[in-house]
C-alpha positions as CSV (number, residue, x, y, z in Angstrom):
1,M,95.1,80.9,99.3
2,F,93.9,83.5,96.9
3,A,97.0,85.6,96.3
4,D,95.8,89.0,95.1
5,R,98.8,91.2,96.0
6,A,102.5,91.1,95.5
7,K,105.5,93.5,95.6
8,I,108.3,92.8,93.2
9,F,111.4,94.5,91.8
10,I,111.7,94.8,88.0
11,R,114.6,95.9,85.8
12,S,114.9,96.3,82.0
13,G,118.2,95.4,80.3
14,K,121.1,97.7,80.0
15,G,122.2,98.7,76.5
16,G,125.6,97.3,75.4
17,D,128.5,99.7,75.2
18,G,129.7,100.9,71.8
19,H,133.2,99.6,70.8
20,C,136.3,101.6,70.2
21,S,138.6,100.0,67.6
22,F,140.4,100.6,64.3
23,R,141.0,98.6,61.2
24,R,144.2,96.6,61.3
25,E,144.9,95.1,57.9
26,L,148.1,94.3,56.0
27,Y,149.1,97.2,53.8
28,V,146.6,99.5,55.5
29,P,148.7,101.2,58.2
30,N,146.1,103.8,59.2
31,G,142.8,102.0,59.1
32,G,139.8,104.0,60.1
33,P,137.5,103.5,63.1
34,D,135.5,100.3,62.9
35,G,134.0,99.9,66.4
36,G,130.5,98.4,66.3
37,D,127.4,99.5,68.2
38,G,126.2,97.9,71.4
39,G,123.0,95.7,71.5
40,R,119.7,97.0,72.8
41,G,118.8,96.0,76.3
42,G,115.7,93.8,76.8
43,D,112.3,95.2,77.6
44,L,110.4,94.3,80.7
45,I,106.9,93.3,79.5
46,F,103.6,92.4,81.3
47,E,101.2,90.1,79.5
48,V,97.7,88.8,80.4
49,D,97.6,85.0,80.7
50,E,94.0,83.6,80.6
51,G,95.1,80.5,82.5
52,L,96.1,82.4,85.6
53,N,93.7,83.7,88.3
54,T,96.1,84.5,91.2
55,L,99.5,86.3,91.8
56,I,100.8,83.4,93.8
57,D,103.9,83.0,91.6
58,Y,105.1,86.4,92.5
59,R,105.1,85.6,96.2
60,H,108.0,83.2,95.8
61,K,110.3,85.2,93.5
62,R,110.7,88.9,94.0
63,K,113.3,90.1,91.5
64,Y,112.9,90.1,87.7
65,A,115.4,91.4,85.1
66,A,115.5,91.5,81.3
67,G,118.7,90.6,79.5
68,D,121.5,93.2,78.9
69,G,122.7,94.1,75.5
70,E,126.1,92.9,74.4
71,E,129.0,95.3,73.7
72,G,129.8,96.1,70.1
73,G,132.7,94.4,68.5
74,K,135.5,95.1,66.0
75,R,134.9,95.3,62.3
76,K,131.6,97.1,62.9
77,C,130.1,94.1,64.5
78,H,126.8,94.9,66.3
79,G,126.4,93.6,69.8
80,K,123.6,91.0,70.4
81,D,120.3,92.5,71.7
82,G,119.3,91.6,75.3
83,K,116.4,89.2,75.7
84,D,113.0,90.7,76.6
85,L,111.4,89.4,79.8
86,V,107.6,88.7,79.7
87,L,105.9,88.5,83.1
88,R,102.5,86.8,82.8
89,V,99.7,87.9,85.1
90,P,96.0,87.2,85.4
91,E,93.5,89.6,83.7
92,G,92.6,92.4,86.1
93,T,96.1,92.9,87.5
94,V,96.9,96.6,88.2
95,I,100.6,97.5,88.3
96,K,101.5,100.4,90.6
97,E,104.7,102.3,91.4
98,S,105.5,101.2,95.0
99,K,106.4,104.6,96.6
100,T,103.6,106.8,95.1
101,G,100.9,104.2,94.4
102,K,100.4,105.6,90.9
103,V,99.1,103.3,88.2
104,I,101.7,102.2,85.6
105,A,99.5,99.7,83.8
106,D,96.1,98.1,84.2
107,M,96.0,94.7,82.5
108,S,92.3,94.7,81.7
109,G,90.0,95.1,78.8
110,D,91.9,95.5,75.5
111,N,95.2,95.9,77.3
112,R,96.7,92.4,77.0
113,R,100.4,93.3,76.7
114,Q,102.3,96.4,77.8
115,I,106.0,97.3,77.9
116,V,106.5,98.7,81.4
117,L,110.3,99.3,81.3
118,K,112.1,99.8,78.0
119,G,115.6,98.4,77.6
120,G,118.4,100.9,77.2
121,K,119.6,101.7,73.7
122,G,123.0,100.3,72.7
123,G,125.9,102.8,72.6
124,L,127.3,103.9,69.3
125,G,130.7,102.6,68.3
126,N,133.6,105.0,67.5
127,Q,132.9,104.6,63.7
128,H,130.1,107.1,64.1
129,F,132.2,109.8,65.6
130,A,134.7,110.3,62.7
131,T,134.6,113.7,61.2
132,A,136.8,115.6,58.8
133,T,138.7,117.2,61.7
134,M,138.6,114.1,64.0
135,Q,139.5,111.1,61.9
136,V,140.8,109.0,64.8
137,P,137.9,109.2,67.4
138,K,138.9,107.3,70.5
139,Y,135.4,107.7,72.0
140,A,132.6,105.1,71.9
141,Q,129.2,105.8,73.5
142,P,128.3,103.8,76.5
143,G,125.0,101.9,76.4
144,Q,122.0,103.4,78.2
145,P,121.6,102.2,81.7
146,A,118.8,99.9,82.7
147,M,115.5,101.2,84.2
148,E,114.5,99.7,87.5
149,L,111.4,100.0,89.7
150,E,109.8,98.4,92.7
151,V,106.1,97.8,91.9
152,N,103.0,96.6,93.6
153,L,100.8,94.1,91.7
154,E,97.1,94.1,92.7
155,L,94.6,91.7,91.3
156,K,91.2,93.2,91.2
157,V,88.8,90.3,90.8
158,I,87.2,90.1,87.3
159,A,83.7,88.8,88.1
160,D,80.3,89.5,86.7
161,V,78.6,89.4,90.1
162,G,79.8,90.3,93.5
163,L,78.4,88.8,96.7
164,I,78.1,91.4,99.4
165,G,76.7,91.5,102.9
166,F,77.6,91.4,106.5
167,P,79.9,88.6,107.8
168,N,78.2,85.4,108.7
169,V,75.1,85.9,106.6
170,G,75.8,82.7,104.5
171,K,77.7,84.1,101.5
172,S,80.3,81.3,101.5
173,T,77.6,78.6,101.9
174,F,75.7,80.2,99.0
175,L,78.8,80.3,96.8
176,S,79.8,76.7,97.5
177,R,76.2,75.6,96.7
178,V,75.9,77.4,93.3
179,T,79.4,77.2,92.0
180,N,82.5,75.1,91.8
181,A,84.2,77.1,94.5
182,Q,85.2,75.5,97.8
183,P,85.4,78.4,100.3
184,K,86.3,77.8,103.9
185,I,83.1,78.0,105.9
186,A,83.0,78.8,109.6
187,N,80.9,80.5,112.2
188,Y,83.0,83.5,113.0
189,H,82.7,87.2,112.3
190,F,85.3,87.9,109.7
191,T,84.6,84.8,107.7
192,T,86.4,85.2,104.4
193,L,89.7,87.0,104.3
194,N,90.3,86.6,100.6
195,P,87.8,86.8,97.7
196,N,86.5,83.4,96.5
197,L,85.8,83.0,92.8
198,G,83.3,80.6,91.4
199,V,81.6,79.9,88.0
200,V,77.8,79.4,87.9
201,D,76.7,76.9,85.2
202,L,73.1,77.0,84.2
203,D,71.1,74.7,81.9
204,G,69.7,76.7,78.9
205,A,71.2,80.0,80.1
206,K,74.5,81.7,80.1
207,G,76.7,81.1,83.1
208,F,78.6,83.8,85.0
209,V,81.4,84.4,87.4
210,V,80.7,85.2,91.1
211,A,83.1,86.6,93.6
212,D,82.4,86.3,97.3
213,I,83.6,89.7,98.4
214,P,84.9,89.3,102.0
215,G,82.6,90.5,104.8
216,L,82.0,94.2,105.1
217,I,81.6,95.9,108.5
218,E,80.5,99.4,109.3
219,G,83.3,101.8,108.8
220,A,84.8,99.8,106.0
221,S,84.8,102.8,103.6
222,E,87.0,104.6,106.2
223,G,89.5,101.7,106.2
224,V,88.2,100.2,109.4
225,G,89.2,96.5,109.7
226,L,90.2,95.4,106.2
227,G,87.6,97.6,104.5
228,H,89.6,99.0,101.6
229,E,91.2,95.7,100.9
230,F,87.7,94.3,100.4
231,L,85.9,97.1,98.7
232,R,88.4,97.3,95.9
233,H,87.3,93.9,94.7
234,I,83.8,95.2,93.9
235,E,85.1,97.8,91.4
236,R,84.8,95.6,88.3
237,T,81.6,93.7,89.0
238,K,78.5,94.4,86.9
239,M,75.9,93.5,89.5
240,M,75.7,92.6,93.2
241,I,73.8,89.9,95.0
242,H,73.2,91.3,98.5
243,V,73.0,88.4,100.9
244,V,71.1,89.1,104.1
245,D,70.2,86.9,107.1
246,A,66.4,87.1,106.8
247,A,65.9,85.1,109.9
248,G,68.0,87.5,112.0
249,T,69.7,84.6,113.7
250,E,72.2,87.0,115.4
251,G,69.6,89.5,116.5
252,R,70.2,92.0,113.7
253,D,67.5,93.6,111.6
254,P,67.9,92.5,107.9
255,V,66.4,95.7,106.5
256,D,68.8,97.8,108.6
257,D,71.7,95.6,107.5
258,I,71.1,96.3,103.8
259,Y,71.0,100.0,104.4
260,K,74.2,99.9,106.4
261,I,76.1,98.0,103.7
262,N,74.8,100.3,100.9
263,A,75.9,103.3,103.0
264,E,79.4,101.8,103.0
265,L,79.4,101.4,99.2
266,Q,78.1,105.0,98.8
267,A,80.9,106.3,101.0
268,Y,83.6,104.4,99.3
269,N,82.5,105.2,95.7
270,P,79.1,106.5,94.8
271,E,79.2,104.6,91.5
272,F,79.0,101.3,93.4
273,A,75.8,102.3,95.1
274,K,74.2,102.8,91.6
275,R,75.1,99.2,90.5
276,P,72.1,96.9,90.0
277,Q,71.4,94.8,93.1
278,V,69.3,91.8,93.9
279,I,68.6,90.7,97.5
280,A,69.1,87.1,98.5
281,A,67.1,86.7,101.7
282,N,68.9,83.8,103.1
283,K,68.3,81.3,106.0
284,T,64.6,81.1,105.3
285,D,64.8,77.6,106.8
286,L,65.4,79.2,110.1
287,I,62.3,81.5,110.1
288,Y,59.9,80.3,112.7
289,S,57.9,83.4,113.7
290,E,54.3,83.3,112.4
291,D,53.6,86.9,113.4
292,D,56.4,88.7,111.6
293,D,57.2,87.8,108.0
294,P,60.7,89.2,107.3
295,I,60.5,88.3,103.6
296,Q,57.4,90.4,103.2
297,R,59.1,93.3,105.1
298,L,62.1,93.1,102.8
299,K,59.9,93.1,99.6
300,E,57.8,96.0,100.8
301,E,60.9,98.0,101.6
302,F,63.1,97.3,98.6
303,E,61.0,96.2,95.6
304,P,59.4,99.6,95.2
305,Q,63.1,100.8,94.8
306,G,63.5,98.4,91.9
307,I,65.6,95.8,94.0
308,K,64.0,92.4,93.6
309,V,64.0,90.1,96.7
310,F,64.4,86.3,96.5
311,P,63.8,84.1,99.5
312,I,66.5,81.4,99.6
313,S,68.2,78.8,101.8
314,G,71.9,78.2,101.1
315,V,71.6,75.0,103.2
316,S,68.5,73.4,101.6
317,G,68.9,75.0,98.1
318,Q,65.4,76.5,98.2
319,G,64.9,79.4,95.8
320,L,68.5,79.3,94.4
321,K,67.4,78.3,90.8
322,E,65.0,81.3,90.5
323,L,67.6,83.7,91.8
324,L,70.4,82.5,89.5
325,Y,68.3,82.5,86.3
326,Y,67.1,86.0,87.1
327,V,70.7,87.2,87.6
328,S,71.9,85.6,84.4
329,E,69.0,87.2,82.5
330,Q,69.9,90.7,83.9
331,I,73.6,90.4,83.1
332,Q,72.8,89.7,79.5
333,T,70.9,93.0,79.2
334,M,73.7,95.0,80.7
335,D,76.4,96.8,78.7
336,V,78.7,97.8,81.5
337,P,82.3,98.6,80.3
338,P,84.8,97.3,82.9
339,I,86.6,100.0,84.9
340,V,90.1,100.4,83.5
341,F,92.5,102.6,85.4
342,E,94.3,105.2,83.4
343,Q,98.1,105.3,83.5
344,E,99.5,107.9,86.0
345,F,103.2,106.9,86.2
346,F,105.3,107.0,83.1
347,P,108.7,105.3,83.9
348,E,110.6,106.9,81.0
349,D,109.7,110.4,82.1
350,E,109.7,110.0,85.9
351,L,112.9,108.0,86.3
352,I,115.0,110.6,84.4
353,Y,114.4,113.2,87.2
354,E,115.5,111.0,90.1
355,E,118.7,112.2,91.8
356,L,120.6,113.9,89.1
357,P,124.3,114.1,90.0
358,Y,126.2,116.2,87.4
359,T,129.2,118.4,87.1
360,V,129.7,121.7,85.4
361,E,133.3,122.6,84.5
362,K,134.9,125.1,82.2
363,E,137.6,123.8,79.9
364,K,139.2,126.6,77.9
365,D,136.1,128.3,76.3
366,V,133.7,125.4,76.6
367,Y,131.4,124.6,79.5
368,V,131.3,120.8,80.0
369,V,128.3,119.2,81.7
370,E,128.6,115.6,82.6
371,G,126.8,113.0,84.8
372,P,125.3,109.5,84.3
373,K,121.7,110.7,84.4
374,I,122.3,113.4,81.8
375,E,123.8,110.8,79.5
376,K,120.7,108.6,80.2
377,M,118.4,111.5,79.3
378,L,120.2,112.3,76.1
379,G,119.9,108.7,75.1
380,Y,116.1,108.7,75.6
381,T,115.5,112.1,73.9
382,N,115.2,112.7,70.2
383,L,116.5,116.3,70.0
384,D,115.6,116.5,66.3
385,S,111.9,116.6,67.1
386,E,110.2,119.7,68.5
387,K,108.7,117.7,71.4
388,G,112.1,116.2,72.2
389,F,113.8,119.6,72.2
390,A,111.2,121.1,74.4
391,F,111.7,118.2,76.8
392,F,115.4,118.9,76.8
393,Q,115.0,122.5,77.6
394,K,112.6,121.7,80.5
395,F,115.1,119.1,81.7
396,L,117.9,121.7,81.8
397,K,115.7,124.2,83.7
398,E,114.1,121.8,86.2
399,T,117.3,120.0,87.2
400,G,119.1,123.3,87.9
401,I,121.7,122.9,85.2
402,L,120.9,126.3,83.7
403,D,121.4,127.9,87.2
404,K,124.7,126.1,87.6
405,L,125.9,127.3,84.2
406,E,125.1,130.9,85.1
407,E,126.9,130.5,88.4
408,A,129.9,129.3,86.5
409,G,129.8,132.6,84.5
410,I,128.4,131.5,81.2
411,Q,127.6,134.2,78.7
412,E,125.3,134.2,75.6
413,G,127.0,132.6,72.7
414,D,129.3,130.5,74.8
415,T,129.6,126.8,74.0
416,V,128.1,124.0,76.1
417,K,129.2,120.4,75.7
418,M,127.3,117.4,77.0
419,Y,128.9,114.1,75.8
420,G,128.2,113.9,72.0
421,L,126.0,117.1,72.1
422,Q,127.4,120.6,71.6
423,F,125.4,123.8,71.4
424,D,125.6,127.6,71.9
425,Y,124.0,129.0,75.1
426,Y,121.3,131.6,74.7
427,K,118.7,132.7,77.2
């Protein structure tokens, strides 16, 4: 089975906690703090593997987690970093956030490796918190929590040429005849439920990859049947071979069939309708009428539109050589950049705003704001940079923390404390 979709749960590594300890040596009764930092959590990385062409491995195992960082140790010992986890996928895999369907990464073109979830930073040991007034700090920073997501993996077939046409026009027979693919062939109306990939090898010409796009039906662009499932596989092809039953063995008109399929492509994405096409007028071995020549009708209708018509027979092999050499020649002249989907979901930003439990309490003259997500945000944000500080201000506003502080009675110039961060409040 061609596995082109999978849903998996991914998690980066948690940062190791910083350590809280003090030097204990003979003749040194009051040794200073020597707690080491925690190790960094491992990253969750996706990487293209040229040897893969399905997502079948992700059907059997659903959860993937990078290694956690180790806790810091005494004597300023740094905790061991967590191990990165690299998930290998075939080229053309699009990774989407499960709930929103937004694109996180498209493993196509130049994008061969991408860190999707960064591991948490390790927490600082208590050695970092010693000051002139606080020489015995009993606080060590906890490591950043792991980031986790449920994602959908979708493999959009990377093929030079897509075979399109109504079900039962002979696409699978054509593919099995011209490539090394072995599609299931049967006489029923939703023939192929998964795309079949095959490589065409030609003597003296450059070969190409063909994808048998599963049978389209009218209404496919509106999601009728499995329309969208099928149409998305055409998105990366450079050219299309439009296979049509020239003999009309099922009583349908081949000219009308071509217009109907092209209307579906236009409705789904107008760019598809502009892709170069060539018509493979199949089943010529079944044409018996001497009065009406369907091949001539097809040529008169479509060749003036720049769409070349090749009479072929997938069963006998007649006309296949001419068609394949023509397609190979056309592909070499095309400079079609593959469609690469832009990133829409940025885990580092989006996950920070998920459910943000926090507390605002007044202790003497200081307003203390605490909560696991706030600690996580502070770990990810570089407040020394202008961009980081702007993000911090936006965070305080959008999560309602500023409103809570005002409800608690904060005045300009009052002090706010968030874990290791302390600042004066001004509107």
